[in-house]
mmCIF file as Biopython writes it, N, C-alpha, C and O atoms, coordinates in Angstrom:
data_model
#
loop_
_atom_site.group_PDB
_atom_site.id
_atom_site.type_symbol
_atom_site.label_atom_id
_atom_site.label_alt_id
_atom_site.label_comp_id
_atom_site.label_asym_id
_atom_site.label_entity_id
_atom_site.label_seq_id
_atom_site.pdbx_PDB_ins_code
_atom_site.Cartn_x
_atom_site.Cartn_y
_atom_site.Cartn_z
_atom_site.occupancy
_atom_site.B_iso_or_equiv
_atom_site.auth_seq_id
_atom_site.auth_asym_id
_atom_site.pdbx_PDB_model_num
ATOM 1   N N  . MET A ? 1  ? 102.393 119.185 95.355  1.0 0.0 1  A 1 
ATOM 2   C CA . MET A ? 1  ? 103.009 118.521 96.497  1.0 0.0 1  A 1 
ATOM 3   C C  . MET A ? 1  ? 104.516 118.530 96.293  1.0 0.0 1  A 1 
ATOM 4   O O  . MET A ? 1  ? 105.000 118.367 95.173  1.0 0.0 1  A 1 
ATOM 5   N N  . LYS A ? 2  ? 105.225 118.713 97.337  1.0 0.0 2  A 1 
ATOM 6   C CA . LYS A ? 2  ? 106.679 118.770 97.259  1.0 0.0 2  A 1 
ATOM 7   C C  . LYS A ? 2  ? 107.269 117.410 96.910  1.0 0.0 2  A 1 
ATOM 8   O O  . LYS A ? 2  ? 106.603 116.381 97.018  1.0 0.0 2  A 1 
ATOM 9   N N  . ASP A ? 3  ? 108.518 117.426 96.494  1.0 0.0 3  A 1 
ATOM 10  C CA . ASP A ? 3  ? 109.192 116.206 96.040  1.0 0.0 3  A 1 
ATOM 11  C C  . ASP A ? 3  ? 109.483 115.213 97.151  1.0 0.0 3  A 1 
ATOM 12  O O  . ASP A ? 3  ? 109.743 114.043 96.868  1.0 0.0 3  A 1 
ATOM 13  N N  . ASP A ? 4  ? 109.448 115.640 98.400  1.0 0.0 4  A 1 
ATOM 14  C CA . ASP A ? 4  ? 109.796 114.722 99.483  1.0 0.0 4  A 1 
ATOM 15  C C  . ASP A ? 4  ? 108.615 113.872 99.960  1.0 0.0 4  A 1 
ATOM 16  O O  . ASP A ? 4  ? 108.742 113.152 100.950 1.0 0.0 4  A 1 
ATOM 17  N N  . TRP A ? 5  ? 107.473 113.942 99.276  1.0 0.0 5  A 1 
ATOM 18  C CA . TRP A ? 5  ? 106.322 113.101 99.597  1.0 0.0 5  A 1 
ATOM 19  C C  . TRP A ? 5  ? 106.249 111.948 98.605  1.0 0.0 5  A 1 
ATOM 20  O O  . TRP A ? 5  ? 106.472 112.145 97.410  1.0 0.0 5  A 1 
ATOM 21  N N  . VAL A ? 6  ? 105.939 110.744 99.089  1.0 0.0 6  A 1 
ATOM 22  C CA . VAL A ? 6  ? 105.810 109.571 98.228  1.0 0.0 6  A 1 
ATOM 23  C C  . VAL A ? 6  ? 104.506 108.841 98.549  1.0 0.0 6  A 1 
ATOM 24  O O  . VAL A ? 6  ? 104.017 108.869 99.678  1.0 0.0 6  A 1 
ATOM 25  N N  . LYS A ? 7  ? 103.963 108.191 97.530  1.0 0.0 7  A 1 
ATOM 26  C CA . LYS A ? 7  ? 102.744 107.399 97.733  1.0 0.0 7  A 1 
ATOM 27  C C  . LYS A ? 7  ? 103.134 106.083 98.381  1.0 0.0 7  A 1 
ATOM 28  O O  . LYS A ? 7  ? 104.021 105.381 97.896  1.0 0.0 7  A 1 
ATOM 29  N N  . ILE A ? 8  ? 102.472 105.754 99.473  1.0 0.0 8  A 1 
ATOM 30  C CA . ILE A ? 8  ? 102.775 104.530 100.208 1.0 0.0 8  A 1 
ATOM 31  C C  . ILE A ? 8  ? 101.666 103.497 100.071 1.0 0.0 8  A 1 
ATOM 32  O O  . ILE A ? 8  ? 101.909 102.303 100.251 1.0 0.0 8  A 1 
ATOM 33  N N  . TYR A ? 9  ? 100.458 103.938 99.757  1.0 0.0 9  A 1 
ATOM 34  C CA . TYR A ? 9  ? 99.319  103.017 99.743  1.0 0.0 9  A 1 
ATOM 35  C C  . TYR A ? 9  ? 98.211  103.589 98.877  1.0 0.0 9  A 1 
ATOM 36  O O  . TYR A ? 9  ? 98.005  104.802 98.846  1.0 0.0 9  A 1 
ATOM 37  N N  . SER A ? 10 ? 97.495  102.713 98.171  1.0 0.0 10 A 1 
ATOM 38  C CA . SER A ? 10 ? 96.308  103.145 97.437  1.0 0.0 10 A 1 
ATOM 39  C C  . SER A ? 10 ? 95.304  102.006 97.377  1.0 0.0 10 A 1 
ATOM 40  O O  . SER A ? 10 ? 95.669  100.830 97.387  1.0 0.0 10 A 1 
ATOM 41  N N  . SER A ? 11 ? 94.033  102.378 97.314  1.0 0.0 11 A 1 
ATOM 42  C CA . SER A ? 11 ? 92.946  101.404 97.261  1.0 0.0 11 A 1 
ATOM 43  C C  . SER A ? 11 ? 91.694  102.109 96.768  1.0 0.0 11 A 1 
ATOM 44  O O  . SER A ? 11 ? 91.590  103.333 96.837  1.0 0.0 11 A 1 
ATOM 45  N N  . SER A ? 12 ? 90.757  101.336 96.278  1.0 0.0 12 A 1 
ATOM 46  C CA . SER A ? 12 ? 89.472  101.917 95.906  1.0 0.0 12 A 1 
ATOM 47  C C  . SER A ? 12 ? 88.522  101.973 97.107  1.0 0.0 12 A 1 
ATOM 48  O O  . SER A ? 12 ? 87.427  102.528 97.007  1.0 0.0 12 A 1 
ATOM 49  N N  . ASP A ? 13 ? 88.934  101.405 98.226  1.0 0.0 13 A 1 
ATOM 50  C CA . ASP A ? 13 ? 88.142  101.392 99.449  1.0 0.0 13 A 1 
ATOM 51  C C  . ASP A ? 13 ? 88.568  102.554 100.362 1.0 0.0 13 A 1 
ATOM 52  O O  . ASP A ? 13 ? 89.622  102.499 100.995 1.0 0.0 13 A 1 
ATOM 53  N N  . TYR A ? 14 ? 87.752  103.582 100.418 1.0 0.0 14 A 1 
ATOM 54  C CA . TYR A ? 14 ? 88.077  104.781 101.197 1.0 0.0 14 A 1 
ATOM 55  C C  . TYR A ? 14 ? 88.309  104.445 102.674 1.0 0.0 14 A 1 
ATOM 56  O O  . TYR A ? 14 ? 89.269  104.927 103.276 1.0 0.0 14 A 1 
ATOM 57  N N  . TYR A ? 15 ? 87.450  103.637 103.245 1.0 0.0 15 A 1 
ATOM 58  C CA . TYR A ? 15 ? 87.539  103.336 104.681 1.0 0.0 15 A 1 
ATOM 59  C C  . TYR A ? 15 ? 88.794  102.546 105.014 1.0 0.0 15 A 1 
ATOM 60  O O  . TYR A ? 15 ? 89.390  102.757 106.071 1.0 0.0 15 A 1 
ATOM 61  N N  . ARG A ? 16 ? 89.203  101.649 104.141 1.0 0.0 16 A 1 
ATOM 62  C CA . ARG A ? 16 ? 90.448  100.904 104.356 1.0 0.0 16 A 1 
ATOM 63  C C  . ARG A ? 16 ? 91.643  101.862 104.361 1.0 0.0 16 A 1 
ATOM 64  O O  . ARG A ? 16 ? 92.545  101.741 105.190 1.0 0.0 16 A 1 
ATOM 65  N N  . CYS A ? 17 ? 91.635  102.810 103.427 1.0 0.0 17 A 1 
ATOM 66  C CA . CYS A ? 17 ? 92.715  103.802 103.383 1.0 0.0 17 A 1 
ATOM 67  C C  . CYS A ? 17 ? 92.728  104.665 104.635 1.0 0.0 17 A 1 
ATOM 68  O O  . CYS A ? 17 ? 93.795  105.015 105.140 1.0 0.0 17 A 1 
ATOM 69  N N  . GLU A ? 18 ? 91.567  105.006 105.130 1.0 0.0 18 A 1 
ATOM 70  C CA . GLU A ? 18 ? 91.498  105.808 106.348 1.0 0.0 18 A 1 
ATOM 71  C C  . GLU A ? 18 ? 92.051  105.034 107.546 1.0 0.0 18 A 1 
ATOM 72  O O  . GLU A ? 18 ? 92.696  105.621 108.414 1.0 0.0 18 A 1 
ATOM 73  N N  . ILE A ? 19 ? 91.808  103.740 107.599 1.0 0.0 19 A 1 
ATOM 74  C CA . ILE A ? 19 ? 92.364  102.908 108.678 1.0 0.0 19 A 1 
ATOM 75  C C  . ILE A ? 19 ? 93.883  102.862 108.570 1.0 0.0 19 A 1 
ATOM 76  O O  . ILE A ? 19 ? 94.581  103.010 109.573 1.0 0.0 19 A 1 
ATOM 77  N N  . VAL A ? 20 ? 94.400  102.656 107.355 1.0 0.0 20 A 1 
ATOM 78  C CA . VAL A ? 20 ? 95.856  102.625 107.150 1.0 0.0 20 A 1 
ATOM 79  C C  . VAL A ? 20 ? 96.465  103.965 107.555 1.0 0.0 20 A 1 
ATOM 80  O O  . VAL A ? 20 ? 97.486  103.998 108.241 1.0 0.0 20 A 1 
ATOM 81  N N  . ARG A ? 21 ? 95.850  105.062 107.136 1.0 0.0 21 A 1 
ATOM 82  C CA . ARG A ? 21 ? 96.352  106.396 107.493 1.0 0.0 21 A 1 
ATOM 83  C C  . ARG A ? 21 ? 96.395  106.579 109.003 1.0 0.0 21 A 1 
ATOM 84  O O  . ARG A ? 21 ? 97.371  107.099 109.543 1.0 0.0 21 A 1 
ATOM 85  N N  . GLN A ? 22 ? 95.332  106.152 109.685 1.0 0.0 22 A 1 
ATOM 86  C CA . GLN A ? 22 ? 95.290  106.310 111.138 1.0 0.0 22 A 1 
ATOM 87  C C  . GLN A ? 22 ? 96.341  105.456 111.834 1.0 0.0 22 A 1 
ATOM 88  O O  . GLN A ? 22 ? 96.943  105.898 112.812 1.0 0.0 22 A 1 
ATOM 89  N N  . VAL A ? 23 ? 96.570  104.252 111.351 1.0 0.0 23 A 1 
ATOM 90  C CA . VAL A ? 23 ? 97.616  103.396 111.924 1.0 0.0 23 A 1 
ATOM 91  C C  . VAL A ? 23 ? 98.989  104.048 111.747 1.0 0.0 23 A 1 
ATOM 92  O O  . VAL A ? 23 ? 99.810  104.019 112.664 1.0 0.0 23 A 1 
ATOM 93  N N  . LEU A ? 24 ? 99.239  104.629 110.585 1.0 0.0 24 A 1 
ATOM 94  C CA . LEU A ? 24 ? 100.512 105.323 110.355 1.0 0.0 24 A 1 
ATOM 95  C C  . LEU A ? 24 ? 100.652 106.507 111.302 1.0 0.0 24 A 1 
ATOM 96  O O  . LEU A ? 24 ? 101.723 106.719 111.872 1.0 0.0 24 A 1 
ATOM 97  N N  . ILE A ? 25 ? 99.593  107.274 111.475 1.0 0.0 25 A 1 
ATOM 98  C CA . ILE A ? 25 ? 99.633  108.416 112.392 1.0 0.0 25 A 1 
ATOM 99  C C  . ILE A ? 25 ? 99.860  107.951 113.825 1.0 0.0 25 A 1 
ATOM 100 O O  . ILE A ? 25 ? 100.605 108.584 114.573 1.0 0.0 25 A 1 
ATOM 101 N N  . ASP A ? 26 ? 99.223  106.848 114.210 1.0 0.0 26 A 1 
ATOM 102 C CA . ASP A ? 26 ? 99.420  106.297 115.554 1.0 0.0 26 A 1 
ATOM 103 C C  . ASP A ? 26 ? 100.864 105.868 115.790 1.0 0.0 26 A 1 
ATOM 104 O O  . ASP A ? 26 ? 101.320 105.812 116.932 1.0 0.0 26 A 1 
ATOM 105 N N  . ASN A ? 27 ? 101.583 105.565 114.711 1.0 0.0 27 A 1 
ATOM 106 C CA . ASN A ? 27 ? 102.993 105.179 114.791 1.0 0.0 27 A 1 
ATOM 107 C C  . ASN A ? 27 ? 103.919 106.357 114.468 1.0 0.0 27 A 1 
ATOM 108 O O  . ASN A ? 27 ? 105.068 106.167 114.072 1.0 0.0 27 A 1 
ATOM 109 N N  . GLU A ? 28 ? 103.402 107.565 114.643 1.0 0.0 28 A 1 
ATOM 110 C CA . GLU A ? 28 ? 104.156 108.812 114.503 1.0 0.0 28 A 1 
ATOM 111 C C  . GLU A ? 28 ? 104.712 109.021 113.102 1.0 0.0 28 A 1 
ATOM 112 O O  . GLU A ? 28 ? 105.827 109.513 112.931 1.0 0.0 28 A 1 
ATOM 113 N N  . ILE A ? 29 ? 103.920 108.639 112.099 1.0 0.0 29 A 1 
ATOM 114 C CA . ILE A ? 29 ? 104.267 108.880 110.700 1.0 0.0 29 A 1 
ATOM 115 C C  . ILE A ? 29 ? 103.203 109.814 110.134 1.0 0.0 29 A 1 
ATOM 116 O O  . ILE A ? 29 ? 102.020 109.473 110.101 1.0 0.0 29 A 1 
ATOM 117 N N  . ASN A ? 30 ? 103.626 110.979 109.694 1.0 0.0 30 A 1 
ATOM 118 C CA . ASN A ? 30 ? 102.698 111.945 109.119 1.0 0.0 30 A 1 
ATOM 119 C C  . ASN A ? 30 ? 102.188 111.413 107.785 1.0 0.0 30 A 1 
ATOM 120 O O  . ASN A ? 30 ? 102.977 111.190 106.867 1.0 0.0 30 A 1 
ATOM 121 N N  . ALA A ? 31 ? 100.884 111.210 107.667 1.0 0.0 31 A 1 
ATOM 122 C CA . ALA A ? 31 ? 100.281 110.641 106.461 1.0 0.0 31 A 1 
ATOM 123 C C  . ALA A ? 31 ? 99.119  111.520 105.995 1.0 0.0 31 A 1 
ATOM 124 O O  . ALA A ? 31 ? 98.336  112.029 106.797 1.0 0.0 31 A 1 
ATOM 125 N N  . VAL A ? 32 ? 99.037  111.681 104.668 1.0 0.0 32 A 1 
ATOM 126 C CA . VAL A ? 32 ? 97.992  112.507 104.064 1.0 0.0 32 A 1 
ATOM 127 C C  . VAL A ? 32 ? 97.206  111.650 103.089 1.0 0.0 32 A 1 
ATOM 128 O O  . VAL A ? 32 ? 97.784  110.886 102.315 1.0 0.0 32 A 1 
ATOM 129 N N  . LEU A ? 33 ? 95.899  111.777 103.129 1.0 0.0 33 A 1 
ATOM 130 C CA . LEU A ? 33 ? 95.015  111.000 102.268 1.0 0.0 33 A 1 
ATOM 131 C C  . LEU A ? 33 ? 94.492  111.886 101.132 1.0 0.0 33 A 1 
ATOM 132 O O  . LEU A ? 33 ? 94.015  112.995 101.373 1.0 0.0 33 A 1 
ATOM 133 N N  . PHE A ? 34 ? 94.587  111.388 99.891  1.0 0.0 34 A 1 
ATOM 134 C CA . PHE A ? 34 ? 94.037  112.085 98.732  1.0 0.0 34 A 1 
ATOM 135 C C  . PHE A ? 34 ? 92.954  111.221 98.121  1.0 0.0 34 A 1 
ATOM 136 O O  . PHE A ? 34 ? 93.206  110.106 97.663  1.0 0.0 34 A 1 
ATOM 137 N N  . ASP A ? 35 ? 91.746  111.757 98.124  1.0 0.0 35 A 1 
ATOM 138 C CA . ASP A ? 35 ? 90.600  111.044 97.571  1.0 0.0 35 A 1 
ATOM 139 C C  . ASP A ? 35 ? 90.469  111.409 96.099  1.0 0.0 35 A 1 
ATOM 140 O O  . ASP A ? 35 ? 90.060  112.523 95.770  1.0 0.0 35 A 1 
ATOM 141 N N  . LYS A ? 36 ? 90.812  110.485 95.214  1.0 0.0 36 A 1 
ATOM 142 C CA . LYS A ? 36 ? 90.743  110.718 93.776  1.0 0.0 36 A 1 
ATOM 143 C C  . LYS A ? 36 ? 89.526  110.032 93.158  1.0 0.0 36 A 1 
ATOM 144 O O  . LYS A ? 36 ? 89.453  109.856 91.942  1.0 0.0 36 A 1 
ATOM 145 N N  . GLN A ? 37 ? 88.591  109.654 93.992  1.0 0.0 37 A 1 
ATOM 146 C CA . GLN A ? 37 ? 87.378  109.009 93.497  1.0 0.0 37 A 1 
ATOM 147 C C  . GLN A ? 37 ? 86.429  110.066 92.965  1.0 0.0 37 A 1 
ATOM 148 O O  . GLN A ? 37 ? 86.244  111.116 93.580  1.0 0.0 37 A 1 
ATOM 149 N N  . GLY A ? 38 ? 85.834  109.784 91.830  1.0 0.0 38 A 1 
ATOM 150 C CA . GLY A ? 38 ? 84.908  110.733 91.214  1.0 0.0 38 A 1 
ATOM 151 C C  . GLY A ? 38 ? 83.549  110.715 91.881  1.0 0.0 38 A 1 
ATOM 152 O O  . GLY A ? 38 ? 83.041  109.660 92.260  1.0 0.0 38 A 1 
ATOM 153 N N  . PHE A ? 39 ? 82.975  111.878 92.017  1.0 0.0 39 A 1 
ATOM 154 C CA . PHE A ? 39 ? 81.639  111.999 92.592  1.0 0.0 39 A 1 
ATOM 155 C C  . PHE A ? 39 ? 80.638  111.961 91.449  1.0 0.0 39 A 1 
ATOM 156 O O  . PHE A ? 39 ? 80.935  112.588 90.433  1.0 0.0 39 A 1 
ATOM 157 N N  . PRO A ? 40 ? 79.548  111.334 91.492  1.0 0.0 40 A 1 
ATOM 158 C CA . PRO A ? 40 ? 78.895  110.655 92.606  1.0 0.0 40 A 1 
ATOM 159 C C  . PRO A ? 40 ? 79.134  109.147 92.620  1.0 0.0 40 A 1 
ATOM 160 O O  . PRO A ? 40 ? 78.635  108.459 93.511  1.0 0.0 40 A 1 
ATOM 161 N N  . TYR A ? 41 ? 79.882  108.621 91.657  1.0 0.0 41 A 1 
ATOM 162 C CA . TYR A ? 41 ? 79.979  107.165 91.504  1.0 0.0 41 A 1 
ATOM 163 C C  . TYR A ? 41 ? 81.120  106.521 92.273  1.0 0.0 41 A 1 
ATOM 164 O O  . TYR A ? 41 ? 81.188  105.295 92.355  1.0 0.0 41 A 1 
ATOM 165 N N  . LYS A ? 42 ? 82.001  107.305 92.827  1.0 0.0 42 A 1 
ATOM 166 C CA . LYS A ? 42 ? 83.119  106.787 93.623  1.0 0.0 42 A 1 
ATOM 167 C C  . LYS A ? 42 ? 83.971  105.799 92.828  1.0 0.0 42 A 1 
ATOM 168 O O  . LYS A ? 42 ? 84.298  104.717 93.316  1.0 0.0 42 A 1 
ATOM 169 N N  . ILE A ? 43 ? 84.324  106.175 91.614  1.0 0.0 43 A 1 
ATOM 170 C CA . ILE A ? 43 ? 85.203  105.358 90.771  1.0 0.0 43 A 1 
ATOM 171 C C  . ILE A ? 43 ? 86.598  105.952 90.845  1.0 0.0 43 A 1 
ATOM 172 O O  . ILE A ? 43 ? 86.772  107.155 90.646  1.0 0.0 43 A 1 
ATOM 173 N N  . GLY A ? 44 ? 87.583  105.131 91.125  1.0 0.0 44 A 1 
ATOM 174 C CA . GLY A ? 44 ? 88.958  105.598 91.226  1.0 0.0 44 A 1 
ATOM 175 C C  . GLY A ? 44 ? 89.582  105.142 92.533  1.0 0.0 44 A 1 
ATOM 176 O O  . GLY A ? 44 ? 89.010  104.332 93.263  1.0 0.0 44 A 1 
ATOM 177 N N  . ASP A ? 45 ? 90.750  105.667 92.812  1.0 0.0 45 A 1 
ATOM 178 C CA . ASP A ? 45 ? 91.499  105.257 93.995  1.0 0.0 45 A 1 
ATOM 179 C C  . ASP A ? 45 ? 91.618  106.382 95.015  1.0 0.0 45 A 1 
ATOM 180 O O  . ASP A ? 45 ? 91.467  107.565 94.709  1.0 0.0 45 A 1 
ATOM 181 N N  . VAL A ? 46 ? 91.893  105.958 96.225  1.0 0.0 46 A 1 
ATOM 182 C CA . VAL A ? 46 ? 92.256  106.854 97.311  1.0 0.0 46 A 1 
ATOM 183 C C  . VAL A ? 46 ? 93.718  106.545 97.600  1.0 0.0 46 A 1 
ATOM 184 O O  . VAL A ? 46 ? 94.097  105.378 97.701  1.0 0.0 46 A 1 
ATOM 185 N N  . GLU A ? 47 ? 94.548  107.585 97.734  1.0 0.0 47 A 1 
ATOM 186 C CA . GLU A ? 47 ? 95.984  107.389 97.912  1.0 0.0 47 A 1 
ATOM 187 C C  . GLU A ? 47 ? 96.452  107.994 99.224  1.0 0.0 47 A 1 
ATOM 188 O O  . GLU A ? 47 ? 95.909  108.992 99.698  1.0 0.0 47 A 1 
ATOM 189 N N  . ILE A ? 48 ? 97.475  107.366 99.802  1.0 0.0 48 A 1 
ATOM 190 C CA . ILE A ? 48 ? 98.088  107.867 101.027 1.0 0.0 48 A 1 
ATOM 191 C C  . ILE A ? 48 ? 99.531  108.227 100.717 1.0 0.0 48 A 1 
ATOM 192 O O  . ILE A ? 48 ? 100.277 107.432 100.146 1.0 0.0 48 A 1 
ATOM 193 N N  . TYR A ? 49 ? 99.911  109.441 101.105 1.0 0.0 49 A 1 
ATOM 194 C CA . TYR A ? 49 ? 101.268 109.927 100.905 1.0 0.0 49 A 1 
ATOM 195 C C  . TYR A ? 49 ? 101.933 110.178 102.252 1.0 0.0 49 A 1 
ATOM 196 O O  . TYR A ? 49 ? 101.284 110.577 103.219 1.0 0.0 49 A 1 
ATOM 197 N N  . ILE A ? 50 ? 103.243 109.937 102.295 1.0 0.0 50 A 1 
ATOM 198 C CA . ILE A ? 50 ? 104.046 110.178 103.490 1.0 0.0 50 A 1 
ATOM 199 C C  . ILE A ? 50 ? 105.337 110.874 103.079 1.0 0.0 50 A 1 
ATOM 200 O O  . ILE A ? 50 ? 105.660 110.962 101.895 1.0 0.0 50 A 1 
ATOM 201 N N  . HIS A ? 51 ? 106.067 111.365 104.071 1.0 0.0 51 A 1 
ATOM 202 C CA . HIS A ? 51 ? 107.387 111.918 103.795 1.0 0.0 51 A 1 
ATOM 203 C C  . HIS A ? 51 ? 108.329 110.786 103.398 1.0 0.0 51 A 1 
ATOM 204 O O  . HIS A ? 51 ? 108.257 109.680 103.935 1.0 0.0 51 A 1 
ATOM 205 N N  . GLN A ? 52 ? 109.201 111.080 102.459 1.0 0.0 52 A 1 
ATOM 206 C CA . GLN A ? 52 ? 110.130 110.073 101.945 1.0 0.0 52 A 1 
ATOM 207 C C  . GLN A ? 52 ? 111.012 109.492 103.053 1.0 0.0 52 A 1 
ATOM 208 O O  . GLN A ? 52 ? 111.359 108.312 103.011 1.0 0.0 52 A 1 
ATOM 209 N N  . LYS A ? 53 ? 111.371 110.302 104.031 1.0 0.0 53 A 1 
ATOM 210 C CA . LYS A ? 53 ? 112.241 109.833 105.118 1.0 0.0 53 A 1 
ATOM 211 C C  . LYS A ? 53 ? 111.565 108.775 105.993 1.0 0.0 53 A 1 
ATOM 212 O O  . LYS A ? 53 ? 112.250 108.013 106.675 1.0 0.0 53 A 1 
ATOM 213 N N  . ASP A ? 54 ? 110.236 108.720 105.981 1.0 0.0 54 A 1 
ATOM 214 C CA . ASP A ? 54 ? 109.486 107.753 106.791 1.0 0.0 54 A 1 
ATOM 215 C C  . ASP A ? 54 ? 109.093 106.494 106.021 1.0 0.0 54 A 1 
ATOM 216 O O  . ASP A ? 54 ? 108.377 105.646 106.552 1.0 0.0 54 A 1 
ATOM 217 N N  . TYR A ? 55 ? 109.551 106.365 104.784 1.0 0.0 55 A 1 
ATOM 218 C CA . TYR A ? 55 ? 109.100 105.281 103.907 1.0 0.0 55 A 1 
ATOM 219 C C  . TYR A ? 55 ? 109.373 103.892 104.506 1.0 0.0 55 A 1 
ATOM 220 O O  . TYR A ? 55 ? 108.466 103.062 104.567 1.0 0.0 55 A 1 
ATOM 221 N N  . GLN A ? 56 ? 110.583 103.636 104.938 1.0 0.0 56 A 1 
ATOM 222 C CA . GLN A ? 56 ? 110.938 102.311 105.458 1.0 0.0 56 A 1 
ATOM 223 C C  . GLN A ? 56 ? 110.120 101.967 106.704 1.0 0.0 56 A 1 
ATOM 224 O O  . GLN A ? 56 ? 109.620 100.849 106.832 1.0 0.0 56 A 1 
ATOM 225 N N  . LYS A ? 57 ? 109.987 102.913 107.604 1.0 0.0 57 A 1 
ATOM 226 C CA . LYS A ? 57 ? 109.205 102.679 108.822 1.0 0.0 57 A 1 
ATOM 227 C C  . LYS A ? 57 ? 107.739 102.410 108.479 1.0 0.0 57 A 1 
ATOM 228 O O  . LYS A ? 57 ? 107.108 101.542 109.082 1.0 0.0 57 A 1 
ATOM 229 N N  . ALA A ? 58 ? 107.201 103.150 107.516 1.0 0.0 58 A 1 
ATOM 230 C CA . ALA A ? 58 ? 105.800 102.972 107.125 1.0 0.0 58 A 1 
ATOM 231 C C  . ALA A ? 58 ? 105.567 101.595 106.515 1.0 0.0 58 A 1 
ATOM 232 O O  . ALA A ? 58 ? 104.562 100.949 106.811 1.0 0.0 58 A 1 
ATOM 233 N N  . ILE A ? 59 ? 106.480 101.144 105.672 1.0 0.0 59 A 1 
ATOM 234 C CA . ILE A ? 59 ? 106.368 99.802  105.081 1.0 0.0 59 A 1 
ATOM 235 C C  . ILE A ? 59 ? 106.364 98.749  106.179 1.0 0.0 59 A 1 
ATOM 236 O O  . ILE A ? 59 ? 105.567 97.811  106.141 1.0 0.0 59 A 1 
ATOM 237 N N  . GLU A ? 60 ? 107.239 98.899  107.143 1.0 0.0 60 A 1 
ATOM 238 C CA . GLU A ? 60 ? 107.303 97.939  108.254 1.0 0.0 60 A 1 
ATOM 239 C C  . GLU A ? 60 ? 106.004 97.933  109.051 1.0 0.0 60 A 1 
ATOM 240 O O  . GLU A ? 60 ? 105.525 96.869  109.444 1.0 0.0 60 A 1 
ATOM 241 N N  . VAL A ? 61 ? 105.433 99.103  109.292 1.0 0.0 61 A 1 
ATOM 242 C CA . VAL A ? 61 ? 104.168 99.190  110.035 1.0 0.0 61 A 1 
ATOM 243 C C  . VAL A ? 61 ? 103.051 98.532  109.245 1.0 0.0 61 A 1 
ATOM 244 O O  . VAL A ? 61 ? 102.276 97.754  109.803 1.0 0.0 61 A 1 
ATOM 245 N N  . ILE A ? 62 ? 102.955 98.829  107.965 1.0 0.0 62 A 1 
ATOM 246 C CA . ILE A ? 62 ? 101.888 98.250  107.135 1.0 0.0 62 A 1 
ATOM 247 C C  . ILE A ? 62 ? 101.997 96.737  107.061 1.0 0.0 62 A 1 
ATOM 248 O O  . ILE A ? 62 ? 100.987 96.038  107.137 1.0 0.0 62 A 1 
ATOM 249 N N  . ILE A ? 63 ? 103.207 96.225  106.916 1.0 0.0 63 A 1 
ATOM 250 C CA . ILE A ? 63 ? 103.402 94.767  106.849 1.0 0.0 63 A 1 
ATOM 251 C C  . ILE A ? 63 ? 103.128 94.118  108.211 1.0 0.0 63 A 1 
ATOM 252 O O  . ILE A ? 63 ? 102.471 93.080  108.280 1.0 0.0 63 A 1 
ATOM 253 N N  . SER A ? 64 ? 103.628 94.723  109.288 1.0 0.0 64 A 1 
ATOM 254 C CA . SER A ? 64 ? 103.442 94.113  110.599 1.0 0.0 64 A 1 
ATOM 255 C C  . SER A ? 64 ? 101.982 94.108  111.049 1.0 0.0 64 A 1 
ATOM 256 O O  . SER A ? 64 ? 101.566 93.211  111.782 1.0 0.0 64 A 1 
ATOM 257 N N  . LYS A ? 65 ? 101.205 95.096  110.621 1.0 0.0 65 A 1 
ATOM 258 C CA . LYS A ? 65 ? 99.781  95.159  110.980 1.0 0.0 65 A 1 
ATOM 259 C C  . LYS A ? 65 ? 98.911  94.418  109.985 1.0 0.0 65 A 1 
ATOM 260 O O  . LYS A ? 65 ? 97.696  94.330  110.161 1.0 0.0 65 A 1 
ATOM 261 N N  . ASP A ? 66 ? 99.526  93.885  108.941 1.0 0.0 66 A 1 
ATOM 262 C CA . ASP A ? 66 ? 98.812  93.114  107.889 1.0 0.0 66 A 1 
ATOM 263 C C  . ASP A ? 66 ? 97.664  93.926  107.289 1.0 0.0 66 A 1 
ATOM 264 O O  . ASP A ? 66 ? 96.526  93.466  107.197 1.0 0.0 66 A 1 
ATOM 265 N N  . LEU A ? 67 ? 98.006  95.146  106.888 1.0 0.0 67 A 1 
ATOM 266 C CA . LEU A ? 67 ? 96.999  96.057  106.327 1.0 0.0 67 A 1 
ATOM 267 C C  . LEU A ? 67 ? 96.902  95.923  104.833 1.0 0.0 67 A 1 
ATOM 268 O O  . LEU A ? 67 ? 96.104  96.616  104.202 1.0 0.0 67 A 1 
#
């Protein structure tokens, strides 16, 4: 991944991360989800990355939506 991407959110709950990613996309922030959970036990985290230039806006969206 290029240097201009930063991790904005992580959780062990895949569905919660997918909701956060969709909210960011709905607010015109390009977000990518990386599932780092091991198969078949689903141990680990799921992470969301965004462009560094969108970091402040993404934080505001996450806080305002209480995600």
